[in-house]
C-alpha positions, 0 to 999 in steps of 0.5 A: 181696290182695297186688299182688307177684308178679301180672300187672296187665292195665289197659284204657286209658291215659288220665287214669285208666288211666296213674295208676293204672300209676303208683300201682302201680309206685309201692306195689307190684312186679307181675311184669308190668303189661300196658298195653292202648291203642287206638292203637299211638303212645299204648302205646309213649309210656305203656309208655316212660314207666313203664319209667323209674318200674318197679322192676327185678322188675316187667316193663312190657308194651304192646298196642293195638286196639279193645277191642270188636271181634273180635281180627281187626279189633282193629288197624283204624283208624277210618277202615279201619271205614268200609269197607263189608264191615269194618262189615257183619262187625263188625254181624254179630259183635255181632248173632250168638248167643253161643256158645262161638266168639264169645266166643273171637274177641273182644279181651277174651278174647284179651288175658287169653288172651294174657296170663294177667293175675290182675287186669284194670283196665278205665279206658276210658270205654266208654259214649263209645266203644263204637259205630261210629257218630258220630251214632246218632240222625242214623243211626236217623233215616234210618232210620226215613226209610226205614221211613216209605217202605216202605207199610203194616205188616208183619204176619205174615200180610201181611208188606209189600213191602220196597224194594230194598236199595240200596248208601245203604240197606244202609250206613243199616242197618249204621250204625244196629245199630252204633250199637245200644250194648247188644249190644256192651257185651253181647259185651263182658261176655259175653266177660269172664265167659268169660275170667275163668272160663277163665283164672282171672282174680282180679279186675276192676275198671271205673272208669266214668262217672256220664255228666254229671260228677255233675250231673243233668238240669238239666246244660247242658254239651252236650260238643261237640253243636252241634246241641242246647242243654244235655242232648243225645240224645248224652249221654242215649245216653251216659248209658243205655250207661253204665247198660247197662254197670253193670247187666251187670256188677252181674249179672256181680258175683253170679255165682260166681267172678266177682269184679267191682269198679266204681268211679265218680268223680262230678266232673271227672277233674284235668287235665294240664299247662297249655300255649299252642297249638293246641287240639282242639275236639269232637276235632278240631284247630281251624283259625284263622278270621277275617271282618275286614269286615262282610256283609249279612245278607239275610232272604230269602236261604238261610244258605248264600249268606251262608256262600259270602260270607263265605269269598269275603270271607275266603279260607283260606290254603293251609297253614290255620293252627291256632288257638291259646289257653292251655289245659289238657287234661282227660278225654275227649280234650277240652281247656278255656280258662281260662274254661272251666276255671273254670266247669266246676270251680266249686262246684255244677257238675262240681267236680273230683277229681284223677287220682291220687285216682281211681287210689288209689280203684282201687287200695284196691279192688284191695286189698279196701277196699269204700269205693268199690266201687258193687256193694258200696253197691248189695247194701248197699241192695237188698232181699234175701230174707226170713225171711216170704217163706221162710215164705210159699213153704213154704205156697204150695207146700204147696196146690200139692201138694194141688191136684196130688194133687186134680186127679192132675194133675203141675204141672211147667212153663209154659215161663215159665222158658226152653225149657232150664229146662223141657227139665231139669225134665221129665227129671228128673221122667221119670227120678225118676217113671219109677224110683219115687225118688231112690235107684233113680233114681240106681241102676237100670240105664241102659238099663232106666231109659232104656226106663221113662221112654219107656214113661211119656211115651208113657203119660202123656198130660197130662205129654206134652201139657204138653210139646207145649204149650209147644214142646218136643220129646221125643227117645226112645232109638230115633232117634224123637221126639214133637212138635207143631206148633211148636217152642221149639227151633230158634226158626227153621226152614229148610225146605230143610236136612237134619236131621243128627246135630249138630243133634239134639244141639245142640237136645237140650241147648237145648230138647228133653226127652232120654230117650237112655240118655247122657242118663239116665247124665248125670242119675244121675251128677248125682244121686250127686253131689247124694247125696254132698254132702248126705250130708257135711252141707254144706247144709240140703237135705232129700235125701228119696228119695220125697218129694223135690221137682223143683225142689228137686233141680234148684235143687241140681243148678244150685247144684253146677254154678255156676248159683247166685247167688253168696252173700255173702262166698263 
């Protein structure tokens, strides 16, 4: 891939993001580099720095905001996000179903929509910053305390009475929801998928983390946790969040049309310039404190009294001075003393890799190398489909067809692949069975075929029961329907809500067997498309007008509509 004349969006301008941008302007002439940071001050500083390095052909622009939030909340500071109504709005946003409107509300979608980058490089430490609760385990512990006080267990037959929802309970519940990284990361990746398809993003590279700098469960460092020693709950949560993100992106990598790469440094990423002065601990400035004379430590008194005595003995100055030390800033907004730096980068500990080396690996990956792409390595190491399994599949399907014929009962849907798959299989089966062959299904009058399909479902008791037994409704051409007592779609029914035409259309897309003429026409057009593609010799698909397999037909349809696994090299 050539980088000249490309628009490149870099999300995150910490050590790695900045180093990648510097390498880009040194090694190529992109049309535009967009730097997105979490804070406006950082954006202005990084863009100004890069403008001094970039050539005249490269435009440097910036944007800022919370990359995980809905766009209308992206510029809210963390203190503003502490507002109760804002936090509730965030929780509702992340936990609502991923409809198209929801996906287009996200900051990542808006960024790609606005700047139309050819390449996106995400260098944010997502595992550390994706949630909106400082201590998820404490928050969930508070929720657990509330759960213990609700009385007996809740069942469908006898729901337990929940306590009145006080503001405190609402806050604890909201905080617990915002501590869940999976919905937040899922919304981000799903919105990224939508944006990559809508705006033709050519490649996405994620720079991520092992969670422990390449160390294992024996890692002694808590990354600032003062409540635990060794591998803390906070660190385990970070590792889990990173794993969720990697798995989501790996599946996006297997999606047709999505070129996704993953680069992970497995060591402490280098450092900035050495300095002397105020420093931070756990992200906060360290205030100077002292206790110049010993105080008695009483075994029979609370520790809080001792702390109070210490503050009386050494009263704080009006302008509390900052503690100062020789230190060096490193990744994750951390600063390290000389001794800490020596320890953490020693052989056998985190060790270290320079930010320039990480940037070089990212650019190599961007240019097409797979040396540092973990997804390529995972694909290579994973066990793929085999010839033996294909032979056994053929034998198993033959046995199933023989049993179907012996019992004179079609085996179409069990419901275990979801209502939409079940709906598609049943519609195709009914359509082709009513027509008599694939050729007739493609060419018959749509109105006549809809009538024949409706008659088949009314007359074939076993087929009808197969649909209704798994919660599918059957929508007939004359505004009538067939339905059992339990419906899979919609999953929740409002007893007071009136059914609208829009509801029916929505439910029929999700999981109602739709035998109306418009849906029949949809399948006829797609069957013709399959026939044209197969006739062109582009596939090994056996197009037999009478001995067809409805599962194979639907698989072909999914392949043509982008709902198939990505084939390596394509």
